[in-house]
VEXDOFI-92340 format. One line per field, with one value per residue: residue number from 1; residue in three letters; x negated, y, z of N, C-alpha, C in turn. Coordinates in nm, 3 decimals. Layout:
% VEXDOFI-92340
seq: NUM ...
type: ALA ...
n_xx: X ...
n_yy: Y ...
n_zz: Z ...
ca_xx: X ...
ca_yy: Y ...
ca_zz: Z ...
c_xx: X ...
c_yy: Y ...
c_zz: Z ...
//
This chain:
% VEXDOFI-92340
seq: 1 2 3 4 5 6 7 8 9 10 11 12 13 14 15 16 17 18 19 20 21 22 23 24 25 26 27 28 29 30 31 32 33 34 35 36 37 38 39 40 41 42 43 44 45 46 47 48 49 50 51 52 53 54 55 56 57 58 59 60 61 62 63 64 65 66 67 68 69 70 71 72 73 74 75 76 77 78 79 80 81 82 83 84 85 86 87 88 89 90 91 92 93 94 95 96 97 98 99 100 101 102 103 104 105 106 107 108 109 110 111 112 113 114 115 116 117 118 119 120 121 122 123 124 125 126 127 128 129 130 131 132 133 134 135 136 137 138 139 140 141 142 143 144 145 146 147 148 149 150 151 152 153 154 155 156 157 158
type: UNK UNK UNK UNK UNK UNK UNK UNK UNK UNK UNK UNK UNK UNK UNK UNK UNK UNK UNK UNK UNK UNK UNK UNK UNK UNK UNK UNK UNK UNK UNK UNK UNK UNK UNK UNK UNK UNK UNK UNK UNK UNK UNK UNK UNK UNK UNK UNK UNK UNK UNK UNK UNK UNK UNK UNK UNK UNK UNK UNK UNK UNK UNK UNK UNK UNK UNK UNK UNK UNK UNK UNK UNK UNK UNK UNK UNK UNK UNK UNK UNK UNK UNK UNK UNK UNK UNK UNK UNK UNK UNK UNK UNK UNK UNK UNK UNK UNK UNK UNK UNK UNK UNK UNK UNK UNK UNK UNK UNK UNK UNK UNK UNK UNK UNK UNK UNK UNK UNK UNK UNK UNK UNK UNK UNK UNK UNK UNK UNK UNK UNK UNK UNK UNK UNK UNK UNK UNK UNK UNK UNK UNK UNK UNK UNK UNK UNK UNK UNK UNK UNK UNK UNK UNK UNK UNK UNK UNK
n_xx: -0.091 -0.176 -0.294 -0.086 0.152 0.154 0.194 0.458 0.594 0.548 0.679 0.592 0.614 0.770 0.806 0.595 0.567 0.290 0.172 0.024 -0.148 -0.208 -0.342 -0.568 -0.675 -0.774 -0.962 -1.150 -1.402 -1.447 -1.197 -0.983 -0.770 -0.882 -0.978 -0.737 -0.592 -0.760 -0.727 -0.462 -0.447 -0.667 -0.627 -0.353 -0.201 -0.352 -0.343 -0.086 0.097 0.227 0.330 0.254 0.351 0.279 0.348 0.371 0.294 0.136 -0.069 -0.155 -0.227 -0.421 -0.631 -0.730 -0.932 -1.176 -1.182 -1.250 -1.496 -1.684 -1.642 -1.643 -1.609 -1.347 -1.281 -1.336 -1.160 -0.911 -0.973 -0.950 -0.688 -0.569 -0.666 -0.645 -0.518 -0.181 -0.097 0.100 0.110 0.390 0.568 0.737 1.053 1.395 1.524 1.377 1.397 1.682 1.695 1.538 1.674 1.910 1.808 1.719 1.961 2.098 1.942 1.780 1.513 1.196 1.102 0.841 0.831 1.077 1.018 0.825 0.958 1.169 1.048 0.983 1.234 1.343 1.175 1.232 1.142 1.052 0.947 0.767 0.442 0.233 0.032 0.136 0.321 0.558 0.735 0.877 1.088 1.204 1.291 1.495 1.758 1.790 1.714 1.828 1.752 1.491 1.207 0.981 0.635 0.422 0.093 -0.103 0.048 -0.035 -0.270 -0.519 -0.706 -0.810
n_yy: -0.127 0.129 0.475 0.574 0.431 0.522 0.796 0.801 0.684 0.889 1.167 1.493 1.758 1.651 1.620 1.446 1.194 1.081 0.812 0.645 0.443 0.525 0.769 0.676 0.513 0.712 0.820 0.618 0.494 0.238 0.113 -0.047 0.108 0.359 0.527 0.597 0.733 0.935 1.080 1.140 1.301 1.508 1.600 1.610 1.685 1.883 2.078 2.178 2.022 1.791 1.862 1.754 1.578 1.493 1.286 1.322 1.088 0.961 1.137 1.112 0.829 0.827 0.965 0.808 0.614 0.796 0.906 0.699 0.612 0.840 1.103 1.374 1.361 1.346 1.612 1.669 1.524 1.667 1.909 1.859 1.805 2.028 2.213 2.117 2.200 2.233 2.023 1.916 1.874 1.771 1.905 1.730 1.801 1.916 1.853 1.650 1.459 1.404 1.303 1.071 0.941 0.870 0.694 0.492 0.407 0.329 0.185 0.040 0.086 0.087 0.297 0.449 0.410 0.525 0.778 0.858 0.806 0.974 1.238 1.259 1.266 1.495 1.683 1.663 1.481 1.292 1.057 0.795 0.731 0.462 0.189 -0.026 -0.286 -0.383 -0.157 -0.128 -0.310 -0.237 0.012 -0.054 -0.009 0.260 0.374 0.584 0.808 0.805 0.688 0.402 0.399 0.186 0.171 -0.044 -0.163 -0.030 -0.072 -0.203 0.111 0.403
n_zz: 0.015 0.090 0.033 -0.129 -0.040 0.220 0.182 0.078 0.303 0.487 0.416 0.279 0.501 0.694 1.030 1.270 1.536 1.719 1.859 2.142 2.040 1.769 1.809 1.948 1.771 1.596 1.743 1.764 1.572 1.485 1.477 1.255 1.136 1.148 0.941 0.806 1.040 1.061 0.815 0.833 1.068 1.029 0.767 0.703 0.938 1.040 0.835 0.830 0.686 0.793 1.084 1.409 1.731 2.056 2.325 2.681 2.819 2.635 2.623 2.898 2.904 2.709 2.855 3.026 2.968 2.915 3.161 3.324 3.219 3.233 3.429 3.334 3.073 2.994 2.928 2.661 2.533 2.616 2.498 2.237 2.221 2.296 2.104 1.841 1.519 1.469 1.632 1.892 2.236 2.394 2.681 2.960 2.975 3.063 2.824 2.705 2.911 2.910 2.661 2.687 2.901 2.770 2.579 2.773 2.871 2.634 2.452 2.624 2.685 2.844 3.103 3.048 2.766 2.672 2.755 2.571 2.325 2.362 2.380 2.126 2.003 2.116 2.004 1.744 1.545 1.255 1.224 1.393 1.443 1.453 1.572 1.695 1.677 1.810 1.838 1.609 1.658 1.888 1.824 1.622 1.607 1.575 1.334 1.177 1.310 1.383 1.215 1.233 1.146 1.057 1.090 1.002 0.816 0.587 0.486 0.258 0.317 0.146
ca_xx: -0.003 -0.281 -0.246 0.057 0.240 0.157 0.269 0.600 0.642 0.557 0.697 0.545 0.697 0.829 0.739 0.571 0.522 0.183 0.190 -0.123 -0.227 -0.237 -0.454 -0.670 -0.738 -0.850 -1.088 -1.252 -1.426 -1.457 -1.069 -0.955 -0.687 -0.931 -0.984 -0.601 -0.556 -0.832 -0.657 -0.326 -0.477 -0.745 -0.561 -0.197 -0.145 -0.429 -0.310 0.062 0.181 0.311 0.324 0.265 0.366 0.241 0.420 0.274 0.267 0.032 -0.185 -0.202 -0.307 -0.555 -0.739 -0.775 -1.072 -1.277 -1.197 -1.310 -1.636 -1.753 -1.541 -1.647 -1.582 -1.194 -1.279 -1.353 -1.018 -0.832 -0.987 -0.908 -0.547 -0.527 -0.710 -0.608 -0.410 -0.028 -0.067 0.148 0.135 0.507 0.593 0.850 1.151 1.525 1.581 1.310 1.441 1.793 1.700 1.485 1.768 1.982 1.723 1.726 2.101 2.146 1.827 1.727 1.369 1.126 1.063 0.734 0.870 1.186 0.985 0.756 1.049 1.250 0.978 0.987 1.380 1.355 1.098 1.307 1.046 1.139 0.862 0.681 0.321 0.179 -0.028 0.212 0.448 0.686 0.812 0.987 1.194 1.254 1.384 1.565 1.884 1.772 1.630 1.885 1.710 1.333 1.146 0.856 0.546 0.310 -0.047 -0.143 0.128 -0.091 -0.418 -0.655 -0.688 -0.909
ca_yy: -0.013 0.228 0.613 0.591 0.382 0.619 0.932 0.753 0.667 1.011 1.288 1.625 1.854 1.573 1.616 1.305 1.166 1.010 0.731 0.633 0.364 0.611 0.862 0.597 0.467 0.831 0.836 0.496 0.469 0.090 0.068 -0.063 0.223 0.489 0.634 0.647 0.828 1.060 1.149 1.202 1.418 1.612 1.658 1.635 1.768 2.009 2.162 2.192 1.915 1.725 1.885 1.630 1.587 1.383 1.271 1.337 0.961 0.946 1.212 1.042 0.713 0.852 1.029 0.689 0.558 0.891 0.940 0.599 0.599 0.941 1.184 1.509 1.317 1.381 1.751 1.673 1.494 1.779 2.024 1.811 1.815 2.170 2.304 2.064 2.267 2.175 1.914 1.978 1.786 1.825 1.876 1.661 1.910 1.861 1.790 1.519 1.379 1.362 1.196 0.951 0.872 0.823 0.559 0.382 0.361 0.264 0.090 -0.018 0.101 0.099 0.450 0.517 0.408 0.613 0.918 0.871 0.834 1.089 1.347 1.281 1.316 1.636 1.767 1.659 1.416 1.191 0.932 0.754 0.691 0.375 0.045 -0.114 -0.358 -0.382 -0.021 -0.158 -0.393 -0.147 0.126 -0.092 0.056 0.409 0.410 0.703 0.916 0.805 0.566 0.361 0.389 0.088 0.209 -0.155 -0.181 0.061 -0.114 -0.125 0.253 0.443
ca_zz: -0.004 0.086 0.036 -0.200 0.042 0.329 0.137 0.066 0.434 0.571 0.331 0.315 0.573 0.804 1.174 1.324 1.672 1.717 1.988 2.205 1.953 1.649 1.854 1.993 1.640 1.531 1.826 1.758 1.426 1.467 1.454 1.115 1.081 1.163 0.820 0.795 1.127 1.039 0.706 0.891 1.165 0.962 0.629 0.698 1.064 1.059 0.724 0.847 0.599 0.890 1.223 1.508 1.858 2.153 2.457 2.789 2.834 2.545 2.680 3.017 2.847 2.634 2.934 3.123 2.943 2.946 3.309 3.378 3.164 3.264 3.468 3.262 2.938 2.952 2.878 2.531 2.464 2.634 2.406 2.102 2.214 2.314 1.996 1.701 1.456 1.432 1.722 2.020 2.349 2.451 2.824 2.980 3.034 3.089 2.699 2.693 3.021 2.867 2.543 2.744 2.965 2.658 2.527 2.862 2.859 2.518 2.394 2.728 2.666 2.976 3.146 2.974 2.623 2.658 2.756 2.435 2.200 2.411 2.332 1.978 1.960 2.154 1.900 1.611 1.462 1.164 1.213 1.506 1.376 1.569 1.560 1.789 1.588 1.907 1.814 1.507 1.716 2.004 1.759 1.508 1.602 1.560 1.203 1.143 1.406 1.373 1.147 1.261 1.047 1.101 1.023 0.961 0.685 0.477 0.466 0.297 0.309 0.089
c_xx: -0.085 -0.217 -0.122 0.161 0.269 0.223 0.414 0.668 0.655 0.569 0.643 0.647 0.768 0.731 0.699 0.535 0.394 0.187 0.051 -0.210 -0.282 -0.356 -0.583 -0.756 -0.826 -0.982 -1.193 -1.272 -1.444 -1.314 -1.036 -0.851 -0.745 -0.950 -0.837 -0.553 -0.633 -0.771 -0.528 -0.367 -0.561 -0.699 -0.424 -0.156 -0.224 -0.373 -0.161 0.149 0.268 0.271 0.333 0.283 0.307 0.312 0.315 0.230 0.134 -0.097 -0.234 -0.283 -0.434 -0.664 -0.797 -0.921 -1.191 -1.295 -1.281 -1.467 -1.726 -1.659 -1.535 -1.608 -1.434 -1.190 -1.269 -1.221 -0.920 -0.858 -0.941 -0.759 -0.496 -0.546 -0.686 -0.493 -0.289 -0.025 -0.027 0.169 0.268 0.542 0.733 0.934 1.280 1.569 1.509 1.368 1.574 1.790 1.629 1.589 1.872 1.931 1.738 1.855 2.151 2.061 1.762 1.577 1.316 1.112 0.972 0.777 0.977 1.135 0.909 0.852 1.133 1.187 0.984 1.132 1.393 1.271 1.135 1.205 1.113 1.051 0.781 0.568 0.251 0.107 0.024 0.337 0.575 0.770 0.920 1.106 1.277 1.337 1.460 1.685 1.897 1.707 1.710 1.802 1.552 1.289 1.012 0.775 0.422 0.194 -0.109 -0.071 0.064 -0.236 -0.410 -0.625 -0.820 -1.044
c_yy: 0.119 0.381 0.639 0.547 0.486 0.761 0.897 0.744 0.772 1.126 1.411 1.706 1.781 1.579 1.474 1.308 1.065 0.932 0.701 0.539 0.436 0.695 0.788 0.542 0.584 0.848 0.723 0.463 0.335 0.023 0.056 0.041 0.352 0.593 0.685 0.748 0.951 1.133 1.213 1.310 1.541 1.679 1.680 1.715 1.894 2.114 2.216 2.090 1.843 1.752 1.761 1.661 1.470 1.401 1.297 1.195 0.923 1.018 1.136 0.906 0.733 0.913 0.913 0.657 0.669 0.906 0.820 0.586 0.707 1.068 1.323 1.464 1.353 1.541 1.769 1.631 1.602 1.893 1.989 1.841 1.942 2.261 2.245 2.150 2.188 2.027 1.970 1.860 1.864 1.795 1.788 1.768 1.844 1.787 1.657 1.418 1.318 1.266 1.064 0.875 0.813 0.682 0.458 0.322 0.281 0.151 0.002 -0.020 0.115 0.257 0.504 0.510 0.506 0.751 0.944 0.912 0.959 1.222 1.365 1.323 1.455 1.738 1.742 1.583 1.327 1.049 0.912 0.662 0.591 0.249 -0.061 -0.173 -0.367 -0.253 -0.049 -0.232 -0.303 -0.032 0.087 -0.037 0.212 0.459 0.542 0.815 0.932 0.670 0.539 0.356 0.305 0.129 0.077 -0.200 -0.117 0.046 -0.199 0.028 0.304 0.478
c_zz: 0.007 0.098 -0.024 -0.107 0.185 0.306 0.127 0.213 0.521 0.465 0.387 0.392 0.697 0.927 1.219 1.483 1.659 1.852 2.027 2.087 1.830 1.696 1.884 1.865 1.580 1.616 1.834 1.605 1.404 1.450 1.317 1.056 1.126 1.062 0.789 0.902 1.110 0.916 0.756 0.978 1.102 0.848 0.660 0.818 1.054 0.946 0.740 0.762 0.682 1.013 1.306 1.636 1.934 2.276 2.575 2.837 2.757 2.586 2.796 2.990 2.779 2.724 3.029 3.097 2.947 3.101 3.368 3.346 3.221 3.290 3.378 3.113 2.895 2.900 2.726 2.469 2.490 2.545 2.260 2.108 2.216 2.174 1.859 1.642 1.443 1.514 1.840 2.119 2.414 2.582 2.837 3.038 3.035 2.948 2.678 2.800 2.975 2.750 2.597 2.823 2.882 2.607 2.632 2.870 2.743 2.442 2.478 2.717 2.813 2.983 3.054 2.810 2.593 2.658 2.615 2.337 2.231 2.377 2.192 1.930 1.986 2.060 1.763 1.519 1.371 1.177 1.357 1.427 1.477 1.492 1.627 1.731 1.674 1.876 1.710 1.560 1.820 1.956 1.648 1.495 1.572 1.454 1.146 1.210 1.377 1.308 1.198 1.138 1.116 1.029 0.938 0.816 0.570 0.445 0.353 0.256 0.253 0.190
//
């Protein structure tokens, strides 16, 4: 599928939600989908083609490894999140909580998963970009509101 498939999966102008696995792939050059996440973040998000959001659950999860490895190391990740163009870490507010509660009640998502997707719903994303195949099952009933884009489905990537 490669780049052509990815362009079809994430049309120009659509806002995206990046989950922890997608950003982790961007940060890890050894990850098979790193070139794709680099393209998404550096070409599409940075240019404004596809503005992106992160949930605070994702931010929390991404900070764990650098805090364990070297406590000052987390500052680099925070600087990336704060300064990357068109990438917004969305705070948990009443709208996010309401959307997450709806997901807990209707789709029976766990609290962390509900907060991740609730963030996306509150931010009006069209796509959840991920390396976690479980999202396709978890969000099967919500394809009218948010579509799952599995990065591994678009390999090999140029």
